[in-house]
C-alpha positions, -999 to +999 in steps of 0.1 A: +484-262+116+459-244+094+422-249+089+428-247+052+451-277+053+442-312+039+457-329+070+435-308+093+403-313+071+407-350+065+427-363+094+429-341+125+393-329+125+376-362+116+396-381+142+387-355+168+350-357+159+350-395+160+366-397+195+345-368+207+311-383+198+319-418+210+329-403+244+299-408+267+300-379+291+306-342+288+337-345+311+353-370+286+342-349+256+359-319+271+390-339+277+391-349+241+388-313+230+415-302+255+440-328+241+433-320+205+433-282+212+467-285+228+480-306+199+466-281+174+482-251+192+515-267+198+518-282+163+554-275+152+562-256+184+565-276+216+573-244+236+538-231+228+523-260+248+541-250+279+532-214+274+495-220+270+494-243+301+512-218+323+491-189+309+459-207+316+469-217+352+480-181+360+447-166+348+426-193+364+442-186+398+439-149+394+402-152+385+396-172+417+414-147+438+396-117+422+362-133+430+373-144+465+385-109+474+359-089+454+349-057+471+382-056+490+414-037+482+432-070+477+407-079+450+416-049+430+453-057+435+448-092+420+429-077+391+457-052+385+483-080+386+462-100+360+459-070+337+495-060+340+507-096+334+484-102+304+490-068+288+527-071+297+531-104+279+514-089+249+537-058+249+569-078+256+563-106+230+547-085+203+560-049+206+596-051+221+612-048+187+589-020+176+596+001+208+634-005+204+634+005+167+617+038+175+640+045+205+670+039+183+655+062+157+646+090+181+678+090+202+701+078+174+711+048+196+720+013+185+702-009+210+702-045+198+667-055+186+661-091+198+643-117+176+612-123+198+593-155+198+556-146+196+530-173+207+504-179+180+471-160+185+486-140+214+464-110+207+432-131+207+436-152+238+450-124+259+419-104+251+398-134+261+414-137+295+414-099+301+376-098+295+373-129+318+391-111+347+372-079+342+338-096+340+346-114+373+356-081+389+324-064+376+303-094+389+290-102+354+302-138+357+315-162+384+350-175+383+356-209+368+363-234+396+374-264+375+407-259+358+402-283+329+372-263+318+391-231+320+420-247+301+394-256+274+381-220+273+417-207+269+429-232+243+397-243+224+413-248+189+386-233+167+392-198+180+427-199+197+449-189+168+430-163+149+397-156+168+370-145+170+375-131+205+351-155+224+342-144+259+336-167+289+301-152+293+293-166+258+304-202+263+308-206+300+276-226+305+284-247+274+316-258+289+295-276+316+266-288+296+258-288+258+240-309+233+245-313+196+215-319+173+212-326+136+207-289+129+238-279+148+259-305+128+243-294+095+247-257+101+282-262+114+293-282+084+278-258+059+295-229+077+328-248+076+325-253+038+316-217+032+346-205+052+369-228+034+356-217+000+361-180+010+397-187+019+408-211-008+387-201-038+384-164-033+410-150-008+440-170-020+434-162-056+428-126-049+461-125-031+479-138-061+467-109-082+475-084-055+510-099-051+516-095-089+513-058-084+527-052-049+550-081-039+581-063-051+571-028-042+546-004-058+568+025-070+561+018-107+525+007-104+501+029-124+471+048-109+445+024-124+465-006-112+468+008-077+430+013-074+424-022-088+450-038-065+437-021-034+401-030-042+411-067-046+432-065-014+402-052+005+382-081-006+411-105+001+413-094+037+376-097+041+373-132+026+405-144+044+395-133+079+357-138+076+365-172+061+385-182+092+357-169+114+331-189+095+352-220+099+358-214+136+321-207+142+311-238+121+336-262+138+326-249+172+289-254+165+295-291+154+309-295+190+279-278+205+294-243+211+276-212+198+300-184+191+287-150+183+291-136+148+323-118+138+313-104+104+280-092+090+285-083+054+305-052+062+306-037+027+269-032+029+275-004+054+263+032+048+287+048+073+321+041+088+305+035+122+283+009+107+312-007+089+329-013+123+296-027+137+298-053+109+336-059+107+355-079+133+326-075+156+343-093+186+372-068+186+349-038+182+326-049+211+356-057+232+370-021+229+336-006+234+329-026+266+363-025+282+381+006+269+358+033+255+345+044+289+378+041+308+383+073+329+412+094+315+428+117+341+400+108+365+371+115+342+353+098+313+362+118+283+342+112+252+367+121+225+397+110+246+381+076+249+374+075+212+411+083+204+422+056+228+400+030+212+412+037+177+448+040+187+446+006+204+426-009+175+455+000+152+482-011+177+464-044+183+469-054+147+506-052+146+539-036+157+541-011+129+532+025+124+510+018+094+486-001+117+484+028+142+478+052+113+451+028+100+433+028+134+435+066+138+424+070+102+391+053+108+389+070+142+389+104+125+359+095+103+341+080+133+346+113+150+334+133+120+302+111+118+297+116+156+300+154+153+276+154+123+250+133+142+226+106+130+200+131+118+223+149+094+237+116+082+202+103+074+197+133+051+226+124+028+215+103-002+221+066+002+242+064-031+265+091-018+269+073+015+278+041-002+304+058-024+319+077+005+322+046+028+336+023+001+363+049-009+373+054+028+373+017+035+393+008+004+419+035+010+421+023+046+431-012+035+459+003+015+472+018+047+468-016+063+488-033+036+520-013+036+541-017+067+570+001+049+562+038+053+580+046+020+559+021+001+528+036+019+539+070+005+541+056-030+507+041-026+491+075-018+511+091-046+498+065-071+462+069-059+459+107-063+488+119-084+506+109-116+526+077-107+558+067-124+538+039-139+515+062-157+477+065-155+467+030-167+498+009-171+507-018-196+493-048-177+461-034-163+438-046-190+454-080-192+452-087-154+417-073-153+403-094-181+422-126-169+406-122-135+372-108-144+353-139-132+372-139-099+365-102-094+327-107-102+324-137-079+341-119-051+319-088-056+287-109-056+298-128-024+301-094-006+263-092-007+239-111+017+222-131-011+214-163+009+200-144+040+179-123+015+165-154-001+158-170+033+139-139+044+119-138+012+109-174+015+097-172+052+064-191+055+069-210+022+079-244+035+084-262+002+106-234-012+126-232+020+133-269+018+143-266-018+166-237-010+182-257+019+189-286-005+204-264-031+225-246-005+237-279+009+248-291-025+265-258-032+284-260+001+296-296-005+307-285-040+327-257-023+344-283+000+353-305-030+366-277-052+386-262-023+401-296-015+412-301-051+427-266-052+446-274-019+463-305-034+487-285-056+487-252-037+514-236-017+506-230+019+492-195+025+483-190+061+453-170+072+463-133+074+451-127+109+471-156+122+500-132+125+481-110+149 
């Protein structure tokens, strides 16, 4: 089931909200959310229901044992078991085929590559439970003692399938007690509409243009068309994933949960390090908190930890070499900026920093796009050398002019216009109210336009659902 699905928007979610708000106590409200979350997760795949139940029970039990035996050798054993099982499931389900393919290539063997069933959102909820177990071990949180609440944390449908990576420390207290006021409902609904608009109006239409160039390979795509396509693809990934995050955060807020932000206008960055402080924030903070300072060969190694983080960042996204190259590609520029230092970076003109970062980011998304290494090679050739399609190509001007308004709208939406206006109007009560009314009308219009577009559209799942 997709957030950008008419059945979800006008049947599943409204029914869940009605039953949720007529339920008198938090215990009953949580039960409603558990039932609907399990239905959402298992939609079209009954085996997923059994998996999520067993997975939650396993990590719930391990969390209790880690806390009970904390400070003892057996406590570390239970933590190790939890990490091995969680990471093991991630490796087995997601990377078995990738490992076997490379073994066959290296040793010229012919091991059969199985068709693996991969639970939806595996990368997201394994990281949630890993952070849960480690936080218990580090005494940052107490283990959950009531299994239904832990099951809700594990399966909560706004963030189960495609994030953000919500930690127990963020919503643990809200599992026990939470209230929903008018502001929560208003802000949540507006956020939901914005996320839906990003997905349906911008991302899906940007994807159509990108597919027109790259769906059947890119060997004959011209240089100008390649730059245009990769620019649109960068914005497509942003609006698709941030759209999902907005919808998840908005839906959760309607239910009284306050998730942390996952995107903060990343294209406004002036360095690659800043880009990753604004992009997929929940993943970046996860690796920073749980992996960057892991001792390597008995010691904390600054550059070794940096390499490990960016290798894992790429690997997390998928079982393909292009994702690993993508992660290490950004890691190299993070290392360069680290070696230069903040003082030297500040001396570089702002315009130069913006141009530098956008070029690096856009090229990076080209690496992200092509899982086929040969196609990735064509992409780089087309960017920097004379492609077989020529310098401009026959269709560039047609596609550019036909999609000029989509391009301009997407470009404008990369800027924090609404936050800027809200900041400018601080202390001006009447203007703030007027802005709120206009914004509310705009968001409802986004909902209506998106719904109309969804009536005749083909299903295009959220990109990060596959991860």
